[in-house]
C-alpha positions in Angstrom: -18.9 25.0 -18.9 -17.7 24.2 -15.3 -14.1 25.5 -15.0 -11.8 25.6 -12.1 -8.3 26.9 -13.5 -5.2 26.7 -11.3 -1.9 28.8 -11.6 1.0 30.0 -9.6 2.5 26.8 -9.6 6.5 26.4 -9.9 9.7 25.6 -8.5 10.6 27.4 -5.4 13.6 26.9 -3.0 12.9 25.4 1.0 11.6 28.4 2.9 10.2 30.0 0.0 6.9 31.4 -1.1 4.3 30.7 -4.0 0.7 31.8 -4.3 -1.7 29.6 -6.2 -5.0 31.0 -7.6 -8.0 29.2 -8.9 -10.5 31.1 -11.1 -14.0 29.5 -11.4 -16.6 29.8 -13.8 -19.5 28.0 -14.9 -21.4 28.0 -11.3 -22.4 30.4 -8.6 -19.1 30.6 -7.2 -20.1 32.5 -3.8 -22.2 29.5 -2.8 -19.5 27.0 -2.8 -17.0 26.2 -0.4 -13.7 25.9 -1.7 -10.9 23.8 -1.1 -7.0 23.1 -2.1 -5.9 19.5 -2.3 -2.4 18.2 -2.9 -1.1 14.8 -4.2 2.6 13.9 -4.3 3.7 10.7 -6.3 2.6 7.5 -4.6 0.8 9.2 -1.8 -2.9 9.7 -1.3 -4.8 13.1 -2.2 -5.1 15.2 0.7 -7.0 18.2 1.9 -4.7 20.9 2.5 -6.8 24.1 3.0 -10.7 24.7 2.8 -12.9 27.8 3.3 -16.4 28.1 3.4 -19.1 30.2 1.8 -21.0 32.1 4.5 -18.4 33.3 6.6 -15.3 32.3 5.3 -14.3 29.8 7.9 -11.0 28.0 7.3 -9.6 24.8 8.1 -5.9 23.4 7.6 -3.8 20.4 7.5 -1.8 20.1 10.5 1.2 19.7 8.2 0.5 23.4 6.9 -1.1 25.2 9.7 1.1 28.3 10.3 2.4 28.6 6.9 -0.4 28.1 4.1 -3.3 30.6 4.1 -6.7 30.1 1.7 -8.7 32.8 1.0 -11.3 34.2 -1.5 -12.5 36.8 -3.6 -16.3 36.1 -4.4 -16.0 39.4 -7.0 -13.4 37.5 -8.9 -14.5 33.8 -8.5 -11.0 33.1 -7.3 -9.6 31.1 -4.5 -6.2 31.7 -3.1 -3.3 29.6 -1.4 -0.8 31.5 0.0 2.3 29.3 0.9 5.0 30.2 2.9 8.4 28.6 4.6 7.7 26.1 1.9 9.6 22.4 2.4 10.5 19.8 0.4 7.6 17.8 1.8 5.0 20.2 0.0 6.4 19.1 -3.4 2.7 18.1 -4.9 0.5 18.7 -7.5 -2.1 21.1 -6.1 -5.8 20.7 -7.0 -8.5 23.2 -6.5 -11.9 21.7 -5.3 -15.5 23.7 -5.3 -18.1 21.8 -3.2 -22.0 22.4 -2.3 -23.6 19.8 -0.7 -23.2 16.7 -2.8 -22.0 18.5 -5.9 -18.2 18.7 -6.6 -15.9 20.1 -9.1 -12.5 19.8 -9.6 -9.4 21.6 -11.3 -6.7 20.0 -13.3 -4.0 21.2 -10.9 -0.6 22.9 -10.6 2.8 21.4 -9.8 4.7 22.9 -6.8 8.2 21.9 -6.7 10.1 22.7 -3.3 13.8 22.1 -4.1 17.2 23.4 -3.9 
């Protein structure tokens, strides 16, 4: 019943932009903090950005600060990741995560490839 469905991934040239979306269902979206993670081949999954439920406070990995923006629309049960000035190092599968204290849900991921 719980679903997190990512979309918006694809191939983009260095310096380009992509906007990822994650649509949630099956739980009370507005109560959950939302995050974007990514995992490149041979590397650990890492936190890219997070946004809280109350107040929509955000945090970012140092590697994406100033380039990525996380936001949410509770009316649409959707969290977004706006990615600008993309670099080849950003290439990874991007995963959406919802969490509320000890409860955590994951999406299946969407591929982002930054290449010329």
